[in-house]
PDBQT receptor file of N, H, CA, C and O in Angstrom, charges set to zero:
ATOM      1  N   MET A   1     128.128  83.169  91.394  1.00  0.00    +0.000 N 
ATOM      2  CA  MET A   1     126.720  82.857  91.416  1.00  0.00    +0.000 C 
ATOM      3  C   MET A   1     126.023  83.468  90.202  1.00  0.00    +0.000 C 
ATOM      4  O   MET A   1     125.194  82.818  89.566  1.00  0.00    +0.000 OA
ATOM      5  N   ILE A   2     126.363  84.722  89.881  1.00  0.00    +0.000 N 
ATOM      6  H   ILE A   2     127.037  85.250  90.398  1.00  0.00    +0.000 HD
ATOM      7  CA  ILE A   2     125.714  85.364  88.734  1.00  0.00    +0.000 C 
ATOM      8  C   ILE A   2     126.033  84.615  87.448  1.00  0.00    +0.000 C 
ATOM      9  O   ILE A   2     125.161  84.441  86.596  1.00  0.00    +0.000 OA
ATOM     10  N   ALA A   3     127.266  84.175  87.303  1.00  0.00    +0.000 N 
ATOM     11  H   ALA A   3     127.975  84.316  87.994  1.00  0.00    +0.000 HD
ATOM     12  CA  ALA A   3     127.646  83.427  86.098  1.00  0.00    +0.000 C 
ATOM     13  C   ALA A   3     126.817  82.162  85.958  1.00  0.00    +0.000 C 
ATOM     14  O   ALA A   3     126.548  81.713  84.844  1.00  0.00    +0.000 OA
ATOM     15  N   GLU A   4     126.419  81.595  87.064  1.00  0.00    +0.000 N 
ATOM     16  H   GLU A   4     126.638  81.960  87.969  1.00  0.00    +0.000 HD
ATOM     17  CA  GLU A   4     125.622  80.368  87.049  1.00  0.00    +0.000 C 
ATOM     18  C   GLU A   4     124.151  80.647  86.727  1.00  0.00    +0.000 C 
ATOM     19  O   GLU A   4     123.487  79.826  86.094  1.00  0.00    +0.000 OA
ATOM     20  N   LEU A   5     123.644  81.804  87.162  1.00  0.00    +0.000 N 
ATOM     21  H   LEU A   5     124.183  82.471  87.676  1.00  0.00    +0.000 HD
ATOM     22  CA  LEU A   5     122.211  82.095  87.040  1.00  0.00    +0.000 C 
ATOM     23  C   LEU A   5     121.846  82.948  85.836  1.00  0.00    +0.000 C 
ATOM     24  O   LEU A   5     120.719  82.874  85.347  1.00  0.00    +0.000 OA
ATOM     25  N   ASP A   6     122.785  83.760  85.350  1.00  0.00    +0.000 N 
ATOM     26  H   ASP A   6     123.700  83.821  85.748  1.00  0.00    +0.000 HD
ATOM     27  CA  ASP A   6     122.490  84.703  84.267  1.00  0.00    +0.000 C 
ATOM     28  C   ASP A   6     122.894  84.094  82.926  1.00  0.00    +0.000 C 
ATOM     29  O   ASP A   6     124.081  83.987  82.617  1.00  0.00    +0.000 OA
ATOM     30  N   TYR A   7     121.896  83.696  82.130  1.00  0.00    +0.000 N 
ATOM     31  H   TYR A   7     120.932  83.783  82.381  1.00  0.00    +0.000 HD
ATOM     32  CA  TYR A   7     122.159  83.091  80.820  1.00  0.00    +0.000 C 
ATOM     33  C   TYR A   7     122.768  84.082  79.835  1.00  0.00    +0.000 C 
ATOM     34  O   TYR A   7     123.520  83.690  78.942  1.00  0.00    +0.000 OA
ATOM     35  N   THR A   8     122.447  85.361  79.994  1.00  0.00    +0.000 N 
ATOM     36  H   THR A   8     121.837  85.680  80.719  1.00  0.00    +0.000 HD
ATOM     37  CA  THR A   8     122.890  86.380  79.051  1.00  0.00    +0.000 C 
ATOM     38  C   THR A   8     123.628  87.485  79.801  1.00  0.00    +0.000 C 
ATOM     39  O   THR A   8     123.073  88.568  79.988  1.00  0.00    +0.000 OA
ATOM     40  N   PRO A   9     124.849  87.242  80.230  1.00  0.00    +0.000 N 
ATOM     41  CA  PRO A   9     125.573  88.259  80.994  1.00  0.00    +0.000 C 
ATOM     42  C   PRO A   9     125.820  89.520  80.167  1.00  0.00    +0.000 C 
ATOM     43  O   PRO A   9     125.985  89.467  78.948  1.00  0.00    +0.000 OA
ATOM     44  N   HIS A  10     125.840  90.637  80.857  1.00  0.00    +0.000 N 
ATOM     45  H   HIS A  10     125.706  90.680  81.847  1.00  0.00    +0.000 HD
ATOM     46  CA  HIS A  10     126.149  91.950  80.274  1.00  0.00    +0.000 C 
ATOM     47  C   HIS A  10     125.072  92.504  79.355  1.00  0.00    +0.000 C 
ATOM     48  O   HIS A  10     125.299  93.498  78.666  1.00  0.00    +0.000 OA
ATOM     49  N   THR A  11     123.904  91.877  79.335  1.00  0.00    +0.000 N 
ATOM     50  H   THR A  11     123.719  91.069  79.895  1.00  0.00    +0.000 HD
ATOM     51  CA  THR A  11     122.788  92.416  78.556  1.00  0.00    +0.000 C 
ATOM     52  C   THR A  11     121.473  91.867  79.112  1.00  0.00    +0.000 C 
ATOM     53  O   THR A  11     121.406  90.715  79.541  1.00  0.00    +0.000 OA
ATOM     54  N   PRO A  12     120.430  92.701  79.102  1.00  0.00    +0.000 N 
ATOM     55  CA  PRO A  12     119.129  92.194  79.536  1.00  0.00    +0.000 C 
ATOM     56  C   PRO A  12     118.388  91.436  78.428  1.00  0.00    +0.000 C 
ATOM     57  O   PRO A  12     117.356  90.814  78.679  1.00  0.00    +0.000 OA
ATOM     58  N   ARG A  13     118.916  91.492  77.209  1.00  0.00    +0.000 N 
ATOM     59  H   ARG A  13     119.754  91.998  77.004  1.00  0.00    +0.000 HD
ATOM     60  CA  ARG A  13     118.265  90.759  76.109  1.00  0.00    +0.000 C 
ATOM     61  C   ARG A  13     118.290  89.267  76.401  1.00  0.00    +0.000 C 
ATOM     62  O   ARG A  13     119.323  88.709  76.771  1.00  0.00    +0.000 OA
ATOM     63  N   GLY A  14     117.156  88.643  76.231  1.00  0.00    +0.000 N 
ATOM     64  H   GLY A  14     116.317  89.097  75.931  1.00  0.00    +0.000 HD
ATOM     65  CA  GLY A  14     117.070  87.214  76.485  1.00  0.00    +0.000 C 
ATOM     66  C   GLY A  14     116.888  86.863  77.950  1.00  0.00    +0.000 C 
ATOM     67  O   GLY A  14     117.036  85.705  78.340  1.00  0.00    +0.000 OA
ATOM     68  N   SER A  15     116.566  87.863  78.761  1.00  0.00    +0.000 N 
ATOM     69  H   SER A  15     116.446  88.804  78.444  1.00  0.00    +0.000 HD
ATOM     70  CA  SER A  15     116.435  87.596  80.195  1.00  0.00    +0.000 C 
ATOM     71  C   SER A  15     115.052  87.086  80.582  1.00  0.00    +0.000 C 
ATOM     72  O   SER A  15     114.860  86.629  81.709  1.00  0.00    +0.000 OA
ATOM     73  N   GLY A  16     114.104  87.155  79.685  1.00  0.00    +0.000 N 
ATOM     74  H   GLY A  16     114.260  87.526  78.770  1.00  0.00    +0.000 HD
ATOM     75  CA  GLY A  16     112.772  86.650  79.987  1.00  0.00    +0.000 C 
ATOM     76  C   GLY A  16     112.785  85.137  80.155  1.00  0.00    +0.000 C 
ATOM     77  O   GLY A  16     113.487  84.428  79.434  1.00  0.00    +0.000 OA
ATOM     78  N   ALA A  17     112.017  84.661  81.094  1.00  0.00    +0.000 N 
ATOM     79  H   ALA A  17     111.446  85.237  81.680  1.00  0.00    +0.000 HD
ATOM     80  CA  ALA A  17     111.960  83.218  81.330  1.00  0.00    +0.000 C 
ATOM     81  C   ALA A  17     111.227  82.535  80.178  1.00  0.00    +0.000 C 
ATOM     82  O   ALA A  17     110.155  82.975  79.762  1.00  0.00    +0.000 OA
ATOM     83  N   ARG A  18     111.803  81.481  79.683  1.00  0.00    +0.000 N 
ATOM     84  H   ARG A  18     112.674  81.124  80.021  1.00  0.00    +0.000 HD
ATOM     85  CA  ARG A  18     111.149  80.689  78.632  1.00  0.00    +0.000 C 
ATOM     86  C   ARG A  18     110.105  79.762  79.235  1.00  0.00    +0.000 C 
ATOM     87  O   ARG A  18     109.050  79.522  78.649  1.00  0.00    +0.000 OA
ATOM     88  N   ASP A  19     110.419  79.251  80.411  1.00  0.00    +0.000 N 
ATOM     89  H   ASP A  19     111.276  79.447  80.887  1.00  0.00    +0.000 HD
ATOM     90  CA  ASP A  19     109.537  78.293  81.084  1.00  0.00    +0.000 C 
ATOM     91  C   ASP A  19     109.533  78.624  82.577  1.00  0.00    +0.000 C 
ATOM     92  O   ASP A  19     110.477  78.295  83.296  1.00  0.00    +0.000 OA
ATOM     93  N   TRP A  20     108.467  79.275  83.032  1.00  0.00    +0.000 N 
ATOM     94  H   TRP A  20     107.701  79.542  82.448  1.00  0.00    +0.000 HD
ATOM     95  CA  TRP A  20     108.392  79.728  84.432  1.00  0.00    +0.000 C 
ATOM     96  C   TRP A  20     108.338  78.574  85.427  1.00  0.00    +0.000 C 
ATOM     97  O   TRP A  20     108.483  78.799  86.628  1.00  0.00    +0.000 OA
ATOM     98  N   THR A  21     108.135  77.361  84.965  1.00  0.00    +0.000 N 
ATOM     99  H   THR A  21     108.016  77.178  83.989  1.00  0.00    +0.000 HD
ATOM    100  CA  THR A  21     108.145  76.225  85.890  1.00  0.00    +0.000 C 
ATOM    101  C   THR A  21     109.572  75.812  86.240  1.00  0.00    +0.000 C 
ATOM    102  O   THR A  21     109.783  75.050  87.183  1.00  0.00    +0.000 OA
ATOM    103  N   ARG A  22     110.544  76.305  85.493  1.00  0.00    +0.000 N 
ATOM    104  H   ARG A  22     110.373  76.924  84.727  1.00  0.00    +0.000 HD
ATOM    105  CA  ARG A  22     111.957  75.993  85.762  1.00  0.00    +0.000 C 
ATOM    106  C   ARG A  22     112.566  77.096  86.612  1.00  0.00    +0.000 C 
ATOM    107  O   ARG A  22     112.565  78.263  86.222  1.00  0.00    +0.000 OA
ATOM    108  N   LEU A  23     113.081  76.727  87.765  1.00  0.00    +0.000 N 
ATOM    109  H   LEU A  23     113.082  75.778  88.082  1.00  0.00    +0.000 HD
ATOM    110  CA  LEU A  23     113.695  77.697  88.662  1.00  0.00    +0.000 C 
ATOM    111  C   LEU A  23     114.827  78.454  87.981  1.00  0.00    +0.000 C 
ATOM    112  O   LEU A  23     114.963  79.662  88.173  1.00  0.00    +0.000 OA
ATOM    113  N   SER A  24     115.627  77.773  87.199  1.00  0.00    +0.000 N 
ATOM    114  H   SER A  24     115.517  76.791  87.043  1.00  0.00    +0.000 HD
ATOM    115  CA  SER A  24     116.758  78.438  86.535  1.00  0.00    +0.000 C 
ATOM    116  C   SER A  24     116.284  79.531  85.578  1.00  0.00    +0.000 C 
ATOM    117  O   SER A  24     116.939  80.568  85.472  1.00  0.00    +0.000 OA
ATOM    118  N   ASP A  25     115.179  79.332  84.889  1.00  0.00    +0.000 N 
ATOM    119  H   ASP A  25     114.646  78.490  84.976  1.00  0.00    +0.000 HD
ATOM    120  CA  ASP A  25     114.633  80.364  84.008  1.00  0.00    +0.000 C 
ATOM    121  C   ASP A  25     114.144  81.559  84.812  1.00  0.00    +0.000 C 
ATOM    122  O   ASP A  25     114.380  82.708  84.439  1.00  0.00    +0.000 OA
ATOM    123  N   ARG A  26     113.469  81.285  85.905  1.00  0.00    +0.000 N 
ATOM    124  H   ARG A  26     113.276  80.352  86.208  1.00  0.00    +0.000 HD
ATOM    125  CA  ARG A  26     112.987  82.385  86.748  1.00  0.00    +0.000 C 
ATOM    126  C   ARG A  26     114.155  83.169  87.327  1.00  0.00    +0.000 C 
ATOM    127  O   ARG A  26     114.123  84.399  87.358  1.00  0.00    +0.000 OA
ATOM    128  N   MET A  27     115.181  82.472  87.784  1.00  0.00    +0.000 N 
ATOM    129  H   MET A  27     115.208  81.473  87.759  1.00  0.00    +0.000 HD
ATOM    130  CA  MET A  27     116.335  83.146  88.380  1.00  0.00    +0.000 C 
ATOM    131  C   MET A  27     117.090  83.970  87.350  1.00  0.00    +0.000 C 
ATOM    132  O   MET A  27     117.632  85.024  87.685  1.00  0.00    +0.000 OA
ATOM    133  N   ASN A  28     117.137  83.515  86.107  1.00  0.00    +0.000 N 
ATOM    134  H   ASN A  28     116.697  82.660  85.834  1.00  0.00    +0.000 HD
ATOM    135  CA  ASN A  28     117.755  84.299  85.035  1.00  0.00    +0.000 C 
ATOM    136  C   ASN A  28     117.065  85.657  84.931  1.00  0.00    +0.000 C 
ATOM    137  O   ASN A  28     117.735  86.682  84.813  1.00  0.00    +0.000 OA
ATOM    138  N   TYR A  29     115.748  85.673  84.975  1.00  0.00    +0.000 N 
ATOM    139  H   TYR A  29     115.203  84.840  85.071  1.00  0.00    +0.000 HD
ATOM    140  CA  TYR A  29     114.990  86.924  84.932  1.00  0.00    +0.000 C 
ATOM    141  C   TYR A  29     115.259  87.770  86.174  1.00  0.00    +0.000 C 
ATOM    142  O   TYR A  29     115.512  88.969  86.061  1.00  0.00    +0.000 OA
ATOM    143  N   VAL A  30     115.207  87.155  87.358  1.00  0.00    +0.000 N 
ATOM    144  H   VAL A  30     115.002  86.181  87.450  1.00  0.00    +0.000 HD
ATOM    145  CA  VAL A  30     115.367  87.877  88.619  1.00  0.00    +0.000 C 
ATOM    146  C   VAL A  30     116.744  88.532  88.708  1.00  0.00    +0.000 C 
ATOM    147  O   VAL A  30     116.854  89.684  89.128  1.00  0.00    +0.000 OA
ATOM    148  N   VAL A  31     117.781  87.818  88.321  1.00  0.00    +0.000 N 
ATOM    149  H   VAL A  31     117.691  86.882  87.980  1.00  0.00    +0.000 HD
ATOM    150  CA  VAL A  31     119.139  88.377  88.366  1.00  0.00    +0.000 C 
ATOM    151  C   VAL A  31     119.221  89.619  87.486  1.00  0.00    +0.000 C 
ATOM    152  O   VAL A  31     119.738  90.647  87.923  1.00  0.00    +0.000 OA
ATOM    153  N   ASP A  32     118.728  89.544  86.272  1.00  0.00    +0.000 N 
ATOM    154  H   ASP A  32     118.308  88.709  85.917  1.00  0.00    +0.000 HD
ATOM    155  CA  ASP A  32     118.770  90.712  85.386  1.00  0.00    +0.000 C 
ATOM    156  C   ASP A  32     117.914  91.852  85.920  1.00  0.00    +0.000 C 
ATOM    157  O   ASP A  32     118.304  93.016  85.822  1.00  0.00    +0.000 OA
ATOM    158  N   PHE A  33     116.762  91.534  86.478  1.00  0.00    +0.000 N 
ATOM    159  H   PHE A  33     116.445  90.589  86.558  1.00  0.00    +0.000 HD
ATOM    160  CA  PHE A  33     115.896  92.573  87.030  1.00  0.00    +0.000 C 
ATOM    161  C   PHE A  33     116.594  93.303  88.183  1.00  0.00    +0.000 C 
ATOM    162  O   PHE A  33     116.629  94.533  88.214  1.00  0.00    +0.000 OA
ATOM    163  N   PHE A  34     117.145  92.541  89.126  1.00  0.00    +0.000 N 
ATOM    164  H   PHE A  34     117.117  91.542  89.101  1.00  0.00    +0.000 HD
ATOM    165  CA  PHE A  34     117.829  93.163  90.268  1.00  0.00    +0.000 C 
ATOM    166  C   PHE A  34     119.045  93.961  89.809  1.00  0.00    +0.000 C 
ATOM    167  O   PHE A  34     119.270  95.069  90.297  1.00  0.00    +0.000 OA
ATOM    168  N   ARG A  35     119.822  93.427  88.892  1.00  0.00    +0.000 N 
ATOM    169  H   ARG A  35     119.638  92.528  88.495  1.00  0.00    +0.000 HD
ATOM    170  CA  ARG A  35     121.007  94.143  88.429  1.00  0.00    +0.000 C 
ATOM    171  C   ARG A  35     120.631  95.411  87.679  1.00  0.00    +0.000 C 
ATOM    172  O   ARG A  35     121.385  96.384  87.702  1.00  0.00    +0.000 OA
ATOM    173  N   SER A  36     119.486  95.421  87.017  1.00  0.00    +0.000 N 
ATOM    174  H   SER A  36     118.874  94.631  86.998  1.00  0.00    +0.000 HD
ATOM    175  CA  SER A  36     119.075  96.622  86.286  1.00  0.00    +0.000 C 
ATOM    176  C   SER A  36     118.685  97.755  87.220  1.00  0.00    +0.000 C 
ATOM    177  O   SER A  36     118.636  98.912  86.804  1.00  0.00    +0.000 OA
ATOM    178  N   ARG A  37     118.406  97.433  88.485  1.00  0.00    +0.000 N 
ATOM    179  H   ARG A  37     118.447  96.493  88.823  1.00  0.00    +0.000 HD
ATOM    180  CA  ARG A  37     117.991  98.445  89.460  1.00  0.00    +0.000 C 
ATOM    181  C   ARG A  37     119.041  98.719  90.540  1.00  0.00    +0.000 C 
ATOM    182  O   ARG A  37     118.807  99.540  91.427  1.00  0.00    +0.000 OA
ATOM    183  N   GLN A  38     120.190  98.048  90.480  1.00  0.00    +0.000 N 
ATOM    184  H   GLN A  38     120.380  97.382  89.759  1.00  0.00    +0.000 HD
ATOM    185  CA  GLN A  38     121.150  98.134  91.576  1.00  0.00    +0.000 C 
ATOM    186  C   GLN A  38     121.727  99.528  91.791  1.00  0.00    +0.000 C 
ATOM    187  O   GLN A  38     122.175  99.828  92.898  1.00  0.00    +0.000 OA
ATOM    188  N   GLN A  39     121.735 100.380  90.792  1.00  0.00    +0.000 N 
ATOM    189  H   GLN A  39     121.372 100.137  89.893  1.00  0.00    +0.000 HD
ATOM    190  CA  GLN A  39     122.287 101.723  90.943  1.00  0.00    +0.000 C 
ATOM    191  C   GLN A  39     121.202 102.777  91.218  1.00  0.00    +0.000 C 
ATOM    192  O   GLN A  39     121.504 103.968  91.297  1.00  0.00    +0.000 OA
ATOM    193  N   GLU A  40     119.955 102.347  91.363  1.00  0.00    +0.000 N 
ATOM    194  H   GLU A  40     119.709 101.380  91.300  1.00  0.00    +0.000 HD
ATOM    195  CA  GLU A  40     118.851 103.277  91.605  1.00  0.00    +0.000 C 
ATOM    196  C   GLU A  40     118.940 103.821  93.028  1.00  0.00    +0.000 C 
ATOM    197  O   GLU A  40     118.636 103.114  93.989  1.00  0.00    +0.000 OA
ATOM    198  N   ILE A  41     119.354 105.065  93.155  1.00  0.00    +0.000 N 
ATOM    199  H   ILE A  41     119.601 105.638  92.375  1.00  0.00    +0.000 HD
ATOM    200  CA  ILE A  41     119.617 105.674  94.457  1.00  0.00    +0.000 C 
ATOM    201  C   ILE A  41     118.350 105.801  95.309  1.00  0.00    +0.000 C 
ATOM    202  O   ILE A  41     118.436 105.768  96.537  1.00  0.00    +0.000 OA
ATOM    203  N   THR A  42     117.194 105.944  94.694  1.00  0.00    +0.000 N 
ATOM    204  H   THR A  42     117.124 105.971  93.697  1.00  0.00    +0.000 HD
ATOM    205  CA  THR A  42     115.964 106.109  95.475  1.00  0.00    +0.000 C 
ATOM    206  C   THR A  42     115.585 104.853  96.249  1.00  0.00    +0.000 C 
ATOM    207  O   THR A  42     114.780 104.923  97.177  1.00  0.00    +0.000 OA
ATOM    208  N   LEU A  43     116.150 103.710  95.884  1.00  0.00    +0.000 N 
ATOM    209  H   LEU A  43     116.804 103.653  95.130  1.00  0.00    +0.000 HD
ATOM    210  CA  LEU A  43     115.873 102.484  96.624  1.00  0.00    +0.000 C 
ATOM    211  C   LEU A  43     116.455 102.521  98.034  1.00  0.00    +0.000 C 
ATOM    212  O   LEU A  43     116.091 101.710  98.887  1.00  0.00    +0.000 OA
ATOM    213  N   ARG A  44     117.352 103.457  98.270  1.00  0.00    +0.000 N 
ATOM    214  H   ARG A  44     117.648 104.115  97.577  1.00  0.00    +0.000 HD
ATOM    215  CA  ARG A  44     117.948 103.601  99.598  1.00  0.00    +0.000 C 
ATOM    216  C   ARG A  44     117.127 104.508 100.503  1.00  0.00    +0.000 C 
ATOM    217  O   ARG A  44     117.407 104.605 101.698  1.00  0.00    +0.000 OA
ATOM    218  N   ASP A  45     116.125 105.169  99.952  1.00  0.00    +0.000 N 
ATOM    219  H   ASP A  45     115.898 105.090  98.982  1.00  0.00    +0.000 HD
ATOM    220  CA  ASP A  45     115.272 106.056 100.742  1.00  0.00    +0.000 C 
ATOM    221  C   ASP A  45     114.397 105.242 101.690  1.00  0.00    +0.000 C 
ATOM    222  O   ASP A  45     114.101 104.074 101.440  1.00  0.00    +0.000 OA
ATOM    223  N   ASP A  46     113.993 105.881 102.778  1.00  0.00    +0.000 N 
ATOM    224  H   ASP A  46     114.233 106.830 102.982  1.00  0.00    +0.000 HD
ATOM    225  CA  ASP A  46     113.039 105.245 103.680  1.00  0.00    +0.000 C 
ATOM    226  C   ASP A  46     111.718 105.049 102.946  1.00  0.00    +0.000 C 
ATOM    227  O   ASP A  46     111.274 105.953 102.239  1.00  0.00    +0.000 OA
ATOM    228  N   PRO A  47     111.086 103.901 103.096  1.00  0.00    +0.000 N 
ATOM    229  CA  PRO A  47     109.845 103.652 102.364  1.00  0.00    +0.000 C 
ATOM    230  C   PRO A  47     108.648 104.420 102.926  1.00  0.00    +0.000 C 
ATOM    231  O   PRO A  47     107.669 104.643 102.215  1.00  0.00    +0.000 OA
ATOM    232  N   PHE A  48     108.721 104.827 104.204  1.00  0.00    +0.000 N 
ATOM    233  H   PHE A  48     109.517 104.646 104.781  1.00  0.00    +0.000 HD
ATOM    234  CA  PHE A  48     107.598 105.517 104.838  1.00  0.00    +0.000 C 
ATOM    235  C   PHE A  48     108.074 106.797 105.502  1.00  0.00    +0.000 C 
ATOM    236  O   PHE A  48     109.227 106.909 105.917  1.00  0.00    +0.000 OA
ATOM    237  N   THR A  49     107.176 107.749 105.593  1.00  0.00    +0.000 N 
ATOM    238  H   THR A  49     106.239 107.658 105.256  1.00  0.00    +0.000 HD
ATOM    239  CA  THR A  49     107.482 108.979 106.316  1.00  0.00    +0.000 C 
ATOM    240  C   THR A  49     107.480 108.670 107.816  1.00  0.00    +0.000 C 
ATOM    241  O   THR A  49     106.922 107.655 108.235  1.00  0.00    +0.000 OA
ATOM    242  N   PRO A  50     108.098 109.532 108.627  1.00  0.00    +0.000 N 
ATOM    243  CA  PRO A  50     108.069 109.299 110.075  1.00  0.00    +0.000 C 
ATOM    244  C   PRO A  50     106.642 109.209 110.634  1.00  0.00    +0.000 C 
ATOM    245  O   PRO A  50     106.384 108.445 111.565  1.00  0.00    +0.000 OA
ATOM    246  N   GLU A  51     105.728 109.985 110.068  1.00  0.00    +0.000 N 
ATOM    247  H   GLU A  51     105.937 110.605 109.312  1.00  0.00    +0.000 HD
ATOM    248  CA  GLU A  51     104.337 109.942 110.516  1.00  0.00    +0.000 C 
ATOM    249  C   GLU A  51     103.700 108.591 110.195  1.00  0.00    +0.000 C 
ATOM    250  O   GLU A  51     102.966 108.031 111.009  1.00  0.00    +0.000 OA
ATOM    251  N   GLN A  52     103.988 108.077 109.004  1.00  0.00    +0.000 N 
ATOM    252  H   GLN A  52     104.585 108.532 108.343  1.00  0.00    +0.000 HD
ATOM    253  CA  GLN A  52     103.449 106.771 108.623  1.00  0.00    +0.000 C 
ATOM    254  C   GLN A  52     104.018 105.667 109.517  1.00  0.00    +0.000 C 
ATOM    255  O   GLN A  52     103.299 104.739 109.888  1.00  0.00    +0.000 OA
ATOM    256  N   VAL A  53     105.286 105.763 109.857  1.00  0.00    +0.000 N 
ATOM    257  H   VAL A  53     105.869 106.517 109.555  1.00  0.00    +0.000 HD
ATOM    258  CA  VAL A  53     105.904 104.773 110.742  1.00  0.00    +0.000 C 
ATOM    259  C   VAL A  53     105.208 104.770 112.098  1.00  0.00    +0.000 C 
ATOM    260  O   VAL A  53     104.936 103.706 112.655  1.00  0.00    +0.000 OA
ATOM    261  N   GLN A  54     104.921 105.944 112.627  1.00  0.00    +0.000 N 
ATOM    262  H   GLN A  54     105.143 106.809 112.174  1.00  0.00    +0.000 HD
ATOM    263  CA  GLN A  54     104.220 106.028 113.916  1.00  0.00    +0.000 C 
ATOM    264  C   GLN A  54     102.866 105.330 113.849  1.00  0.00    +0.000 C 
ATOM    265  O   GLN A  54     102.503 104.580 114.755  1.00  0.00    +0.000 OA
ATOM    266  N   LEU A  55     102.125 105.577 112.781  1.00  0.00    +0.000 N 
ATOM    267  H   LEU A  55     102.419 106.187 112.045  1.00  0.00    +0.000 HD
ATOM    268  CA  LEU A  55     100.815 104.954 112.625  1.00  0.00    +0.000 C 
ATOM    269  C   LEU A  55     100.935 103.436 112.491  1.00  0.00    +0.000 C 
ATOM    270  O   LEU A  55     100.149 102.694 113.079  1.00  0.00    +0.000 OA
ATOM    271  N   ILE A  56     101.906 102.984 111.727  1.00  0.00    +0.000 N 
ATOM    272  H   ILE A  56     102.544 103.587 111.249  1.00  0.00    +0.000 HD
ATOM    273  CA  ILE A  56     102.109 101.539 111.546  1.00  0.00    +0.000 C 
ATOM    274  C   ILE A  56     102.436 100.891 112.884  1.00  0.00    +0.000 C 
ATOM    275  O   ILE A  56     101.890  99.840 113.221  1.00  0.00    +0.000 OA
ATOM    276  N   ARG A  57     103.324 101.516 113.641  1.00  0.00    +0.000 N 
ATOM    277  H   ARG A  57     103.768 102.370 113.368  1.00  0.00    +0.000 HD
ATOM    278  CA  ARG A  57     103.700 100.967 114.951  1.00  0.00    +0.000 C 
ATOM    279  C   ARG A  57     102.535 100.962 115.925  1.00  0.00    +0.000 C 
ATOM    280  O   ARG A  57     102.492 100.146 116.846  1.00  0.00    +0.000 OA
ATOM    281  N   ALA A  58     101.593 101.871 115.723  1.00  0.00    +0.000 N 
ATOM    282  H   ALA A  58     101.628 102.534 114.975  1.00  0.00    +0.000 HD
ATOM    283  CA  ALA A  58     100.415 101.923 116.584  1.00  0.00    +0.000 C 
ATOM    284  C   ALA A  58      99.331 100.949 116.098  1.00  0.00    +0.000 C 
ATOM    285  O   ALA A  58      98.259 100.861 116.697  1.00  0.00    +0.000 OA
ATOM    286  N   GLY A  59      99.616 100.223 115.014  1.00  0.00    +0.000 N 
ATOM    287  H   GLY A  59     100.486 100.295 114.527  1.00  0.00    +0.000 HD
ATOM    288  CA  GLY A  59      98.663  99.235 114.523  1.00  0.00    +0.000 C 
ATOM    289  C   GLY A  59      97.654  99.774 113.547  1.00  0.00    +0.000 C 
ATOM    290  O   GLY A  59      96.613  99.153 113.336  1.00  0.00    +0.000 OA
ATOM    291  N   HIS A  60      97.933 100.930 112.934  1.00  0.00    +0.000 N 
ATOM    292  H   HIS A  60      98.779 101.435 113.105  1.00  0.00    +0.000 HD
ATOM    293  CA  HIS A  60      97.006 101.552 111.987  1.00  0.00    +0.000 C 
ATOM    294  C   HIS A  60      97.593 101.555 110.585  1.00  0.00    +0.000 C 
ATOM    295  O   HIS A  60      98.811 101.556 110.403  1.00  0.00    +0.000 OA
ATOM    296  N   LEU A  61      96.717 101.555 109.612  1.00  0.00    +0.000 N 
ATOM    297  H   LEU A  61      95.728 101.554 109.760  1.00  0.00    +0.000 HD
ATOM    298  CA  LEU A  61      97.121 101.684 108.225  1.00  0.00    +0.000 C 
ATOM    299  C   LEU A  61      97.212 103.159 107.895  1.00  0.00    +0.000 C 
ATOM    300  O   LEU A  61      96.202 103.860 107.972  1.00  0.00    +0.000 OA
ATOM    301  N   PRO A  62      98.388 103.659 107.528  1.00  0.00    +0.000 N 
ATOM    302  CA  PRO A  62      98.516 105.083 107.237  1.00  0.00    +0.000 C 
ATOM    303  C   PRO A  62      97.863 105.448 105.910  1.00  0.00    +0.000 C 
ATOM    304  O   PRO A  62      97.758 104.621 105.005  1.00  0.00    +0.000 OA
ATOM    305  N   GLY A  63      97.435 106.678 105.814  1.00  0.00    +0.000 N 
ATOM    306  H   GLY A  63      97.521 107.350 106.550  1.00  0.00    +0.000 HD
ATOM    307  CA  GLY A  63      96.870 107.175 104.568  1.00  0.00    +0.000 C 
ATOM    308  C   GLY A  63      97.980 107.676 103.663  1.00  0.00    +0.000 C 
ATOM    309  O   GLY A  63      99.158 107.616 104.015  1.00  0.00    +0.000 OA
ATOM    310  N   GLY A  64      97.601 108.167 102.506  1.00  0.00    +0.000 N 
ATOM    311  H   GLY A  64      96.644 108.216 102.220  1.00  0.00    +0.000 HD
ATOM    312  CA  GLY A  64      98.562 108.718 101.566  1.00  0.00    +0.000 C 
ATOM    313  C   GLY A  64      99.264 107.629 100.774  1.00  0.00    +0.000 C 
ATOM    314  O   GLY A  64      98.961 106.444 100.914  1.00  0.00    +0.000 OA
ATOM    315  N   PRO A  65     100.201 108.046  99.946  1.00  0.00    +0.000 N 
ATOM    316  CA  PRO A  65     100.929 107.064  99.125  1.00  0.00    +0.000 C 
ATOM    317  C   PRO A  65     101.798 106.176  99.992  1.00  0.00    +0.000 C 
ATOM    318  O   PRO A  65     102.533 106.653 100.857  1.00  0.00    +0.000 OA
ATOM    319  N   LEU A  66     101.706 104.884  99.750  1.00  0.00    +0.000 N 
ATOM    320  H   LEU A  66     101.110 104.497  99.047  1.00  0.00    +0.000 HD
ATOM    321  CA  LEU A  66     102.491 103.926 100.520  1.00  0.00    +0.000 C 
ATOM    322  C   LEU A  66     103.588 103.326  99.666  1.00  0.00    +0.000 C 
ATOM    323  O   LEU A  66     104.357 102.492 100.145  1.00  0.00    +0.000 OA
TER     324      LEU A  66
């Protein structure tokens, strides 16, 4: 799938979409963007603190950084 969607494999150069109306151009950008972040360990962290989760489940918007 990546070989089909990534116009410039093994480099992010040229990953910008030339024509955003073309799905293939957009997907070329998206594939490179996702692959550039795939090793970012912080993406595995919980997005909210336990306190924020409680507030969200109670139907409230939690304060602090979201």
